[in-house]
N, C-alpha and C positions, 0 to 999 in steps of 0.2 A: 786730361780731359778726353782726349782720344781714345786712350785706354780703357776709361771707363765705359765710353759709349760701346766698344767692342764687347766688353764684358756682359753688358745688358743685352745685347744683341744675341750673343752665344747662348745666355740663359734662356731669352725667348725662345730661340730655336729649340734648345733642347726641351723644354715644355711642351712645345707644339709637337714634337715628335714623339714623346711619350704618352700623352693624354689622347683618349680616343674623340673621334670629332663626330660627337651625337647627333648635331643637328645635320651633318651629312649623310650619316648611316641610316636613321630612322625616319622613314618618311610613308606616308598613307596615300592611295589612289582609289577614287570610286569611279565607277562607270556604270551605265544603264543601257539595256537595248528592249525595245526600241526607243528612240527618243520622241518618235512621234507615234501616237496611239488612239483608237476609240477610248470612249469613257468606259470605265469597268475594265478594259482589257488589263491581261497581267503583264508586268514590266519586269524583267531579270535585272536586279540591282546587286552589283557585286563590288566589294570592298578589298583591297590587297594592302597589306602593311609589310614594310621591310625592316626588319630589325637584326641586330648582332645575334650570332648563335646562342649567347648566354641568356637571352631576353625571352620573355614570355608575355604572350598577347592576349588580352580578353576584349571581346567584342560586347557591345551592349545588347541587353534583351528588351528591346523596345517593340510595340506593337503597332506603333505608328512613326512614320518619317514625315514630319510636318502635315502637308496634305494628303499623303499617302496613306494607305493603309495595308499592313503587313498580312499577306495571304499564306505564306508558308516560308519558314525558315529551313536551311539546309546546314549540315555539319560543317564545322570548322575545318579546313585543310592547312596542312604543314608540309611545306617541301623546302629544299635548298633553292637558293637563288643562282642565277648564273654567275653573280659577283661572289667572290671567296669572302668566306666568314659571314655571309650573310643569309638569314632564314627569310623566307616568304609565307606569311599567314594570310589566308583568304576566306571570306565569308559570303555566301549568297542568300539573297532573299527575292521572293516573288512577291512584287507590291502593285497596287493598283490606286488608280485616282477616280474619284466620282465628282470633279468640278470641270469645267470647261475652261480652255485658255491655255497659256504658258505657267507652268508652275515649277518650282524649285525643290529639289531634295536639298534640305540643309545639310552643312557639314555633320559629319557624324564624329563624336569624340570616342576615340579608341584608346582604353588603357593598356600600358604595357610596363614590364616590372623588370628592372635588370640590376644585379649586385644589391639587391634590398632596397632600391629606389623605385619608386612608382611615380610615372607621369603619364601624360595625356598627349597624344597627337590627333589632328584633326585631318578629316578628308577635304577634297575640294567640292564644291557644289555641283549639283548636276541639273541642268535644264531639261523639261520635258515639256512637250506640246499634247495637250489633250483636245481632240478634234470632235466635233459631233457629227450625229449621222445625217442631219440636215445639210442643206448646201452650204458651201463655204461662207457666204456673206451673212448666214443667220447666226446671232449671238446664242439662241437658245434653240434645243430640240424642237422640231415641230409637234404640238399637241396632238394627241389622238382625236379623232373625230367622236363626238357623241353619237350614242346609238339613235337609230331612226325611230320615232314612235310607230307602234304597231296601231292601226287604225280599228279600234273594238267598237263598230256599229252594233245596234241590236241584233241584226240578222246574224252577224259573226258571232255575237256570244250565243245565239239560239243553237247555231250550227255546233258550236264547240261542245255545248251541253248534249245534244243530241248524239255527238261523236263518242263523248265520254260513257253515256248511258249504254250505247249501243256495244262498246268495248267491254262494260262490265258484264252486260247480258251474255255475250259471246263467251266471257271467261267463266261466267257461272253455268252456262249451258254444257261447256266443255269439261269443267269439273265434275258436274252432276253424270254425265255419260261415263266418265272415267270412273266414278264411284260405283256407278250401276254395274259396269263391267267387272269390277273387281268383286264386287258382291256376288255377281253371278258364278264367276269363276271360282270363287271361294266355296259357294253352295254345290257346284257341281263336283269339285274335289271332295268336298265332305261326303258327298252321296257316293262318288265312286270308290272312296277310302273306307267307309263304314260298312261294316259287315252286316249281313241282314241277321235279325232276330234268331234265336232259337226256337222252335216249335216247343209248346208247352211241356209236352211229355219228357222231351230230351232235357229240356232244363230242370224238371224235376228229379230225372235220373242222376244227373249230375250231381244236384243237391243232396240227394239221399246218399250217395257214394261218398260225398264229403262229409255227410254227417256220421257215416259210418268210421271213416278214418279217424274222426275226432274221438269216437268211443274207444277205438283200438289205442289212442295215445292218451288215454285215461281222462279225458274232458268229458264225462258222462252228461252233466246238466247241459253243457253247450251243445252237445251233439243231438240230444233230443230236442232242444230248442229248435236247431236248425231242421231236423227232421220234420216238425210240426209245422213249422214255417214252410218248407217245400212243398209239403202235402197241400196245404190250404192255398197256397199260390196257384198251385196247379188246377185244383177244384175251382178257383175264381176264374182262370183264364180259359178251362174247358168247358164249364158251365154257365159262365157269365154270372156269377152271384158273389155277394161280398163276403167271401169265405174268411178273409183275414180279421174283420171285424165281429163276426158272429161267435157266439158262445157254440161249444160242441154240440149239446143238443139241439139247438136251432138249427145249426148247420146239417145235421143229420135228418132233420123233419124237412127240410127244403130238397135234399138229395134222395127222398125216399121212392120218388117215381123216376130218378134217374139212374140209379144203382141197382144191381140184382141183390137179393138177400145176402148170399155170401159175400159180395162186395161191401154191403152195409156192415155187416159183422167185422169184417178185417178194418174197416175205416173207424167203427166204433172202437175196436178192442185198442187200434194203435193211437188214435187220438187221447182216448181216456188215459191210457198208460203214459203219454207223453205229458199229459197234464199233471199227473201224479208225481212224474220225476221233478217237473218245473216248479210246481207249487207245494209239493208235500215231503219233497225230498226223499223219494222213494229210489232205491237202489235196486234196479232189476238184475236178474241172474243173467249169466253171459248167453245161456241157450235162449232165454226169453228176449233177450236184445237183438241176437242174431235174427231170430224169427220176426221181430217188429221191422227189421230193415228190408228182410226178404218180403214180407206181406206187403211193405209199402212199395217196394219196385213191382210186384206182381199187380197191385191194384192199378198204378199207373198205366202199365203195360195193357192191362185188360180194358181200359176205359179210354184209351186215347183214340184220337179222331182217325176213322177208317179212310180208306180211299175213296168210296161212294161218297161219304160225307164231305170230303175235301174238295170232290167234283161238284157237288151240290152248292157247297159255300162259293167256290170260284165261279160258278154259273150264276 
């Protein structure tokens, strides 16, 4: 009998030496700082799990721990423990509570896996005290004071309306003054930037030269249309008659007392030949065309306003 008991004791000791002590090796610890805080203040909650080297730990991905709300989660850290053959897994969260009084962070179930077996270890609960901003003897925060009513008497309303209309009037006056200043500056700039108009005779001579250029480029009809227009515009501005709207015979009759006989002949020949080219498709000879341009220039130069007439007009 004694021999049998010795064999049983020997077998039990052998089993105890060869099997790992899971309950002693795997444990979880939870801690939180600070343990007393104001409502809504962040609390750093840390969970540390000690497991053998062959084990793997997985922390839960929860957004709430009881009455506490998760603000931020930090990455899981893994490091060797001071104990030989033991690894230390840790995870941290920033949490906050929005209730007053003594609250408890419940135990957290942490999953670990080792040698194909999966199990759960739980942390210890952590007590937190959430205190209000009010005095310690108050159970709830002191409510905010209601806004004081503004006394709106008829006189106050009248003064308010007068102030509003006065402000609008000032804004309108300032805006109108700024707009007037901008318009004045723009007009002054335009006057300074714009060139004075050319005298009628210079404008006519430039038009005749342009018509002559068109003729030499082969645009015969267009050149004599421009020549006729330049002469008629000059006569309109020089003698104040509607030369652009009148037929040739009527225009010549109005200028009978304004031009000398040679000037009338030159103008008659130029306008009649220009009309033939425009309307009858007449093709003048080169000597005839050159003579027309030359006579038109001479007519303008001989009838331009003299210095004596300029002084009389300005006086």
